[in-house]
C-alpha positions in Angstrom: 3.7 0.5 -42.0 4.4 3.8 -44.7 6.7 6.4 -45.2 4.3 9.3 -44.6 2.8 7.6 -40.9 6.7 7.2 -39.3 6.1 10.4 -40.3 4.6 11.6 -38.2 4.6 9.5 -35.2 8.4 11.5 -34.9 6.9 14.0 -35.1 4.5 13.8 -32.5 7.8 13.2 -29.9 8.3 16.4 -30.5 4.8 18.1 -28.4 4.6 15.3 -26.0 8.2 15.6 -25.0 7.8 19.0 -24.7 4.0 18.5 -22.9 5.1 16.2 -19.9 8.5 18.6 -19.5 5.7 21.3 -18.7 3.5 19.2 -16.3 6.8 18.3 -15.0 7.9 22.4 -14.4 4.5 22.9 -11.9 3.9 20.3 -10.0 7.5 20.8 -9.3 7.7 24.1 -9.1 4.1 24.4 -7.2 4.7 21.4 -4.5 4.6 22.8 -1.1 9.0 23.3 0.3 11.8 25.9 -0.6 14.8 24.2 -2.6 17.0 27.2 -1.5 15.8 26.0 2.8 17.5 22.7 1.5 20.3 23.6 0.4 21.6 26.2 3.2 19.3 25.0 5.9 17.0 26.5 8.3 19.1 28.5 9.9 20.8 29.9 7.1 21.0 34.1 6.5 18.5 35.5 4.7 21.0 37.5 2.7 22.2 34.3 0.9 18.5 32.9 0.4 18.8 36.1 -1.6 21.5 35.4 -3.2 21.0 31.5 -3.4 17.5 32.5 -5.1 18.1 35.5 -7.4 21.8 33.1 -8.6 19.2 30.5 -10.5 16.1 32.4 -11.0 13.9 31.4 -8.3 13.4 34.8 -7.6 10.8 35.5 -10.6 7.0 34.8 -11.0 6.9 31.9 -12.0 5.3 32.4 -15.0 9.2 33.9 -15.9 11.2 30.8 -14.2 8.1 28.7 -17.0 8.9 30.9 -19.6 13.1 31.0 -20.2 12.6 27.2 -19.1 11.3 26.6 -22.3 13.6 28.8 -24.7 16.9 26.8 -22.2 14.7 23.9 -23.7 14.6 24.5 -26.6 18.2 25.3 -27.0 19.4 21.6 -25.3 19.9 23.4 -22.4 17.7 21.8 -19.6 19.3 24.2 -16.2 22.2 23.6 -13.9 22.1 21.4 -10.5 21.6 23.5 -7.0 24.3 20.4 -5.0 26.6 19.3 -8.3 27.4 23.5 -9.5 27.3 21.2 -13.4 24.4 21.6 -16.2 21.4 18.6 -15.2 21.9 16.8 -18.0 25.4 16.4 -17.5 24.6 14.8 -14.7 21.5 12.4 -15.7 23.9 11.3 -18.5 26.4 9.3 -15.9 24.0 7.6 -14.0 22.3 6.5 -17.7 24.1 3.8 -18.5 23.6 2.1 -15.3 19.7 2.2 -14.8 19.4 1.4 -19.0 21.1 -1.6 -18.4 19.4 -3.0 -14.9 16.5 -1.4 -16.8 17.1 -3.4 -20.1 17.9 -6.4 -18.8 15.7 -6.5 -16.4 12.7 -5.5 -20.1 14.7 -8.8 -22.4 14.2 -11.3 -18.8 10.8 -10.3 -18.6 10.0 -10.8 -21.7 11.9 -14.3 -22.2 11.0 -15.2 -19.4 7.5 -14.2 -19.7 6.7 -15.9 -22.0 8.2 -19.5 -21.6 6.7 -19.1 -18.5 3.5 -18.7 -20.8 3.8 -21.4 -23.6 5.1 -23.8 -20.9 1.7 -23.8 -18.9 0.1 -23.9 -22.0 1.7 -26.9 -23.5 -0.2 -28.5 -20.3 -3.9 -26.4 -20.7 -5.5 -27.7 -16.8 -2.8 -30.1 -15.5 -0.1 -28.8 -12.4 2.5 -26.7 -14.5 -0.2 -24.8 -15.4 -2.0 -24.1 -12.8 1.3 -23.8 -10.5 2.8 -21.3 -12.9 -1.4 -20.0 -12.9 -0.4 -19.2 -9.5 2.9 -18.6 -8.9 2.7 -15.3 -11.5 -0.7 -14.3 -9.4 1.1 -14.1 -5.8 4.7 -12.3 -7.8 2.4 -10.1 -9.4 0.5 -9.4 -6.3 3.1 -8.6 -4.0 5.1 -4.9 -3.8 8.8 -4.5 -5.1 10.4 -3.1 -2.1 9.0 -6.0 -0.4 10.5 -8.7 -3.2 13.3 -6.3 -2.8 13.5 -6.3 0.7 13.3 -10.5 0.6 16.1 -11.3 -1.9 18.3 -8.6 -0.2 18.2 -10.6 3.0 18.1 -14.1 2.1 20.0 -14.1 -1.2 22.6 -12.1 -0.2 23.2 -12.6 3.5 21.7 -15.1 4.9 22.8 -17.3 1.8 25.5 -15.5 -0.2 25.6 -15.1 -3.6 25.3 -12.1 -4.3 26.8 -9.5 -3.5 24.6 -6.7 -1.0 25.1 -3.9 -2.8 27.0 -1.6 -5.4 27.0 -2.3 -10.0 30.7 -3.4 -8.9 32.8 -4.8 -6.3 35.4 -2.8 -4.4 38.5 -4.2 -5.9 38.5 -3.6 -9.3 39.5 -6.3 -11.1 42.8 -7.1 -13.3 40.7 -8.0 -16.4 38.5 -6.4 -18.4 36.6 -10.2 -18.5 36.9 -9.9 -15.1 34.8 -6.2 -14.1 32.0 -7.9 -17.0 31.9 -11.0 -14.5 32.1 -8.7 -11.6 28.5 -6.1 -12.9 26.9 -9.4 -14.2 27.0 -10.5 -10.5 26.3 -7.9 -9.0 23.1 -7.3 -12.0 21.2 -10.5 -10.8 19.6 -10.0 -8.1 19.0 -6.4 -8.7 17.8 -7.2 -12.4 15.8 -10.3 -11.6 13.4 -8.6 -9.0 12.5 -6.1 -10.8 11.6 -8.1 -13.7 10.1 -10.5 -10.8 6.3 -8.7 -12.1 7.1 -8.4 -15.0 7.7 -11.7 -15.8 3.9 -12.1 -13.6 2.5 -10.2 -16.1 3.7 -11.1 -19.2 3.6 -14.7 -18.1 -1.2 -14.9 -17.4 -1.5 -13.2 -19.9 0.7 -14.9 -22.6 -1.3 -17.9 -21.1 -4.5 -15.9 -21.2 -3.5 -15.5 -25.2 -2.8 -18.6 -26.2 -5.3 -20.3 -24.5 -7.9 -18.0 -26.5 -6.0 -18.7 -30.0 -5.8 -22.9 -29.9 -9.6 -22.1 -29.9 -9.2 -19.8 -33.2 -10.9 -22.3 -37.0 -6.1 -21.8 -37.8 -6.1 -24.2 -35.8 -8.2 -26.8 -35.3 -7.6 -27.0 -39.7 -2.8 -27.2 -38.1 -4.1 -30.0 -35.7 -6.6 -31.8 -37.7 -3.7 -31.7 -40.7 -2.1 -33.7 -38.2 0.9 -30.9 -36.3 1.6 -32.1 -33.2 0.0 -29.7 -30.0 3.5 -27.9 -29.2 4.3 -26.8 -32.8 0.7 -25.7 -32.9 1.5 -23.4 -30.1 4.3 -22.2 -31.1 4.3 -21.7 -34.2 0.6 -20.9 -35.5 -1.4 -19.6 -32.8 2.3 -17.1 -30.7 2.3 -15.0 -33.5 -0.8 -14.4 -33.4 -0.8 -14.3 -29.1 2.2 -11.8 -28.9 0.1 -8.8 -29.8 -1.3 -8.4 -27.6 1.8 -9.5 -25.5 4.5 -7.0 -27.3 1.7 -3.6 -26.5 1.9 -5.0 -22.7 5.5 -5.2 -22.8 5.7 -1.8 -24.3 3.6 0.4 -22.6 5.6 -0.9 -19.1 8.6 0.7 -19.8 7.5 3.9 -17.9 6.5 1.3 -15.0 10.8 -0.6 -14.9 11.4 2.4 -14.6 9.3 4.0 -12.0 10.3 0.1 -9.8 14.0 0.5 -11.0 13.9 4.0 -8.2 12.9 1.6 -5.5 15.8 -1.3 -6.2 18.1 0.8 -6.5 18.2 2.0 -2.5 17.3 -1.2 -1.3 20.3 -2.5 -3.7 22.6 0.7 -3.6 22.6 1.0 -8.1 24.2 3.8 -9.3 21.5 4.6 -11.9 19.3 7.5 -11.8 17.0 5.9 -9.7 18.9 7.0 -6.7 19.8 10.0 -8.3 15.1 10.7 -8.1 15.3 10.6 -4.7 18.0 12.9 -3.8 17.3 15.7 -6.2 13.5 15.3 -5.0 14.6 15.0 -1.1 16.4 18.5 -1.7 14.2 19.7 -4.2 17.5 20.4 -7.4 14.2 20.8 -10.2 16.9 21.0 -12.7 18.0 17.6 -12.5 14.3 16.5 -11.8 13.2 18.3 -15.1 16.0 16.1 -16.7 15.3 12.8 -15.4 12.1 13.4 -16.4 13.5 14.9 -20.3 15.0 11.3 -20.3 12.2 9.1 -19.5 9.8 11.1 -21.8 12.1 10.0 -24.1 12.0 6.0 -23.1 8.2 5.6 -23.1 8.1 7.5 -26.9 11.1 5.7 -28.4 8.9 2.5 -26.6 5.9 3.1 -27.5 7.2 3.2 -31.6 9.3 0.2 -31.7 6.0 -1.7 -30.6 4.3 -0.4 -33.5 7.2 -1.8 -35.2 6.7 -5.0 -33.1 3.5 -5.2 -34.2 3.9 -4.4 -38.2 6.6 -7.5 -38.2 4.6 -9.9 -35.7 1.6 -9.3 -38.0 2.5 -8.5 -42.4 -1.5 -7.9 -42.1 -1.8 -4.6 -40.3 -1.4 -1.6 -41.8 -0.1 1.5 -40.8 -1.9 5.1 -42.5 
């Protein structure tokens, strides 16, 4: 991969993010509803409404608000949260670690388990475990995330009591740092599994499909003719080539994981940007909404860039110019 290609890709990040922020700004401000009414209620004083609109610049025409906002974004200022009274990005960044922990755990889990299940099914094509994994993955992929979350919460948290019901940690702070880490891990397990469930199913089915095609290639027949066992043929020869489209899917579904995290965080009371996004939408807190869009846009762009880098690592024949 050439340095020129990396520079060109990094240069594309800025206009992409600005474009996303611009579209988000227009969608939020053109949507029905008044953020002042959401903050002050529908039975307030008209003078107070006018004061609030002037304070947040909502009394100006839309094009003036857009120009002022873009100028502030270029200076690194994404506005002040209407409900918190603090910089919106500061409010969002407080929630980012929790969402990164949840989404990152789900991404790692779905990648490892999904690829593992796909390989496991391919080792015995047409067998019981192949059919079981394929049908199970199809059923999980078809189930909505909110349904899986509710069922998992009822079954594993409320009925069986294996996992906590709510939050990121217990009410009583652990006496040691190790105890705190274990407590967070226990709270994390169930929401991470729920968030990763559809991704595991998608990755497993795609890995199984791509491996099935690769096993019909000439180089695989050559390896078998030389006496290589089926496990070695699948893992050492076919898997590396089959992972190229799988990596594309994994990198492209980072945004899907973040959107799914909104539902999972609400169901499990996880203190991330998903719950903050829902609250900001209910109160029409546009600075916070746009700050969340900004953070998500950066995450998706970086994930796509890392996907390209992973391509070159998996297949040295690929060269970007």
